[in-house]
C-alpha positions as CSV (number, residue, x, y, z in Angstrom):
1,M,-28.4,15.6,2.7
2,T,-30.2,15.0,-0.5
3,T,-32.1,11.8,-1.2
4,Q,-29.5,10.8,-3.9
5,A,-26.7,11.3,-1.4
6,M,-28.5,9.2,1.2
7,L,-29.1,6.4,-1.3
8,E,-25.5,6.4,-2.4
9,L,-24.4,6.2,1.3
10,I,-26.7,3.3,1.9
11,V,-25.6,1.5,-1.2
12,R,-21.9,2.1,-0.4
13,H,-22.4,0.8,3.2
14,Q,-24.3,-2.2,2.1
15,M,-21.6,-3.1,-0.5
16,V,-18.9,-2.8,2.1
17,M,-20.8,-5.2,4.3
18,D,-21.6,-7.6,1.4
19,F,-18.0,-7.7,0.2
20,S,-16.3,-8.0,3.5
21,E,-14.3,-11.1,4.5
22,D,-17.3,-12.4,6.4
23,G,-19.5,-11.8,3.4
24,F,-17.3,-13.8,1.1
25,G,-17.0,-16.5,3.8
26,D,-20.8,-16.7,3.9
27,L,-21.0,-17.0,0.1
28,C,-18.4,-19.8,0.0
29,L,-20.3,-21.7,2.7
30,K,-23.5,-21.4,0.8
31,L,-21.9,-22.6,-2.4
32,D,-20.1,-25.4,-0.6
33,L,-23.4,-26.6,0.9
34,L,-25.0,-26.5,-2.5
35,H,-22.0,-28.5,-3.9
36,D,-22.3,-31.1,-1.1
37,T,-26.0,-31.6,-1.7
38,A,-25.5,-31.8,-5.5
39,S,-22.8,-34.4,-4.9
40,L,-25.4,-36.4,-3.0
41,G,-28.1,-35.8,-5.7
42,R,-30.2,-34.0,-3.1
43,V,-30.1,-30.3,-4.2
44,E,-33.8,-30.1,-3.2
45,M,-32.7,-30.2,0.4
46,V,-31.3,-26.6,0.1
47,S,-33.1,-25.1,-3.0
48,D,-36.6,-25.1,-4.4
49,L,-35.4,-23.8,-7.7
50,P,-35.8,-26.0,-10.8
51,L,-32.5,-27.4,-11.8
52,E,-32.4,-25.4,-15.0
53,A,-32.9,-22.2,-13.1
54,L,-30.2,-23.2,-10.6
55,R,-27.8,-23.9,-13.4
56,G,-28.5,-20.5,-14.9
57,W,-27.8,-18.7,-11.6
58,L,-24.6,-20.7,-11.2
59,R,-23.5,-19.8,-14.7
60,E,-24.3,-16.1,-14.1
61,I,-22.3,-16.2,-10.8
62,I,-19.3,-17.7,-12.6
63,F,-19.5,-15.2,-15.5
64,I,-19.7,-12.2,-13.1
65,A,-16.8,-13.5,-11.0
66,R,-14.6,-14.2,-14.0
67,E,-15.3,-10.8,-15.5
68,T,-14.6,-9.1,-12.2
69,L,-11.3,-10.9,-11.9
70,I,-10.4,-9.8,-15.5
71,E,-11.2,-6.2,-14.6
72,L,-9.2,-6.3,-11.3
73,E,-6.2,-8.0,-13.0
74,S,-6.2,-5.6,-15.9
75,M,-6.1,-2.6,-13.5
76,R,-2.9,-3.9,-12.1
77,G,-1.4,-5.0,-15.4
78,E,-1.4,-8.7,-14.3
79,A,-1.9,-11.6,-16.7
80,I,-5.6,-12.2,-17.5
81,W,-7.0,-15.1,-15.6
82,N,-8.5,-17.9,-17.8
């Protein structure tokens, strides 16, 4: 097996693990905890990032998720999600 083939196998396996139902469940729990602490005005309990950096990461996550939904829906000919 070539190094490239080995890397592709590792990446493919890791992505399957990351995007499993458990992986998405973990992501939702983390975001929900962040939301709960933000609602209390206590984000520093779960993150040491400056607020502007945290906002930037959340905007990036939203952008990537929205673009992924658009791609998935366009593949099936569904209406584009807004």
